[in-house]
C-alpha positions in Angstrom: 95.4 92.7 117.3 98.0 94.3 114.9 97.5 97.9 113.9 96.0 98.6 110.5 98.3 100.6 108.2 96.9 103.7 106.6 98.3 105.7 103.7 97.0 109.1 102.5 97.6 111.4 99.5 96.4 114.6 98.1 96.2 114.8 94.3 94.6 117.7 92.4 92.7 119.3 95.2 93.1 121.9 97.9 94.2 119.7 100.9 90.9 120.5 102.6 90.0 116.8 103.1 93.3 116.3 105.0 92.4 119.3 107.1 88.9 117.8 107.8 90.7 114.6 108.7 92.7 116.6 111.3 89.4 118.0 112.6 88.7 114.7 114.2 90.7 116.5 116.9 91.3 114.5 120.1 90.0 111.3 118.4 93.4 111.3 116.6 94.8 110.0 119.8 92.3 107.2 119.8 93.0 106.5 116.1 96.8 106.3 116.7 96.0 103.4 119.1 94.4 101.5 116.2 96.5 102.4 113.2 100.0 103.1 111.9 100.3 105.9 109.4 102.6 105.1 106.5 103.0 107.0 103.2 101.3 110.3 103.9 101.9 114.0 104.2 101.2 113.4 107.9 104.4 111.3 108.1 106.4 112.7 105.2 107.0 109.1 104.0 107.2 109.5 100.3 107.3 105.9 99.0 105.7 102.7 99.9 107.9 100.4 101.9 105.1 98.1 103.0 101.6 97.1 102.1 98.8 99.2 103.6 95.3 98.2 104.7 93.6 101.5 103.9 94.5 104.2 101.4 92.7 107.6 101.6 92.9 109.7 98.4 91.8 113.3 98.1 91.8 115.1 94.8 91.4 114.0 91.2 94.0 113.4 88.5 95.1 116.4 86.5 98.6 115.3 85.5 100.6 112.1 84.9 102.2 112.3 88.4 98.7 112.2 90.0 97.9 109.1 87.9 101.1 107.4 88.9 100.5 108.1 92.6 96.9 106.8 92.4 98.0 103.6 90.7 100.7 103.1 93.3 98.0 103.5 96.0 95.8 101.0 94.3 98.7 98.6 94.0 99.8 98.9 97.7 96.4 99.4 99.5 93.9 96.6 100.2 91.1 99.2 100.5 91.1 102.5 98.6 88.8 105.3 99.6 88.0 108.4 97.5 87.7 111.3 100.0 85.9 114.4 98.9 84.3 115.7 95.8 87.5 116.3 93.9 88.4 112.6 94.1 84.8 111.5 93.4 83.8 113.9 90.6 86.9 116.0 89.8 85.6 118.9 92.0 86.6 122.5 91.3 89.8 121.5 89.3 87.5 119.8 86.8 85.9 123.1 85.9 88.8 123.3 83.3 87.3 120.2 81.6 84.9 122.6 79.7 87.9 124.4 78.1 90.3 122.8 75.7 93.7 122.2 77.4 95.6 124.4 74.9 93.2 127.3 75.4 93.5 126.9 79.2 97.3 127.0 79.1 97.4 129.9 76.8 95.1 131.9 79.0 97.1 131.0 82.1 100.6 131.6 80.7 100.2 133.9 77.7 97.1 136.1 78.1 96.6 136.2 81.8 96.7 139.5 83.8 100.0 138.5 85.5 101.9 137.1 82.5 103.8 140.2 81.6 103.1 142.9 79.0 100.0 141.2 77.6 101.5 140.6 74.2 101.2 136.9 74.4 104.9 136.3 73.9 105.4 134.4 77.2 106.0 130.7 77.3 104.0 127.7 78.4 106.2 125.7 80.7 107.3 122.4 79.1 110.3 121.2 81.1 110.7 117.5 81.2 110.8 117.6 85.0 107.3 119.0 85.2 104.4 116.5 85.3 102.5 116.3 82.0 99.1 117.9 82.2 96.3 115.6 81.2 93.6 116.6 78.7 91.1 116.9 81.5 90.8 116.3 85.3 89.7 112.7 86.0 87.9 111.5 89.1 89.8 108.6 90.8 87.3 105.9 89.9 88.0 106.6 86.2 91.7 105.6 86.7 91.6 102.8 89.3 89.0 100.7 91.2 87.8 102.6 94.3 86.3 100.6 97.1 84.5 103.4 99.1 83.5 107.0 98.7 83.3 109.7 101.4 81.4 112.7 99.8 81.7 116.3 100.8 83.8 119.4 100.2 85.4 118.5 102.4 83.7 115.5 104.1 82.7 116.2 107.7 85.3 115.1 110.3 82.6 112.9 111.9 82.1 111.0 108.6 85.8 110.5 108.2 86.1 109.3 111.8 83.1 106.9 111.5 84.4 105.5 108.2 87.9 104.9 109.5 86.6 103.2 112.7 84.4 100.9 110.6 87.1 100.0 108.2 89.7 99.4 110.9 87.2 97.2 112.9 85.9 95.5 109.8 82.3 96.6 110.5 79.7 98.2 108.3 79.5 102.0 108.3 76.1 103.1 109.4 75.9 106.7 108.2 73.5 109.2 109.7 72.0 112.3 108.1 74.2 114.4 110.4 77.3 113.0 108.8 76.2 114.3 105.4 74.8 117.6 106.4 76.4 120.5 104.6 76.3 124.0 106.1 
């Protein structure tokens, strides 16, 4: 049986879901027998050179680069999974959704405690090489079709493990209460 190909990405989030993924510990060795990692921070492969069976996305979309990455994942992954609260609901980055973007940028770059002399004469970065910040943080399902959701902040390693095994084997995930218990 050929190995399933997995891609992963972290968008607007803290990378905690990837850390939880690594917390499957020695089961990573079992997983490597079943899958090949492609485009992922785990492999440092930056562009898709083949189609993938499963894409794992953590984080929401706060800039146009996030949107582009997410759309590329949807295009190249047969199954796309939102991993963690940031990808499912926007998470902590979405707290800025309650503040107009301009006001948020001014507070960060002009009036913040680390922006100089406090006169507000700083500049808001606007270089063409920087990703364009969106009006708000969008959960992934508002940008592309998502096939599965793994909740948590971050999801428990056991939930990620069980979901991956089910997806790789083409079986149904049978979640238990312990998989969703938050300490």
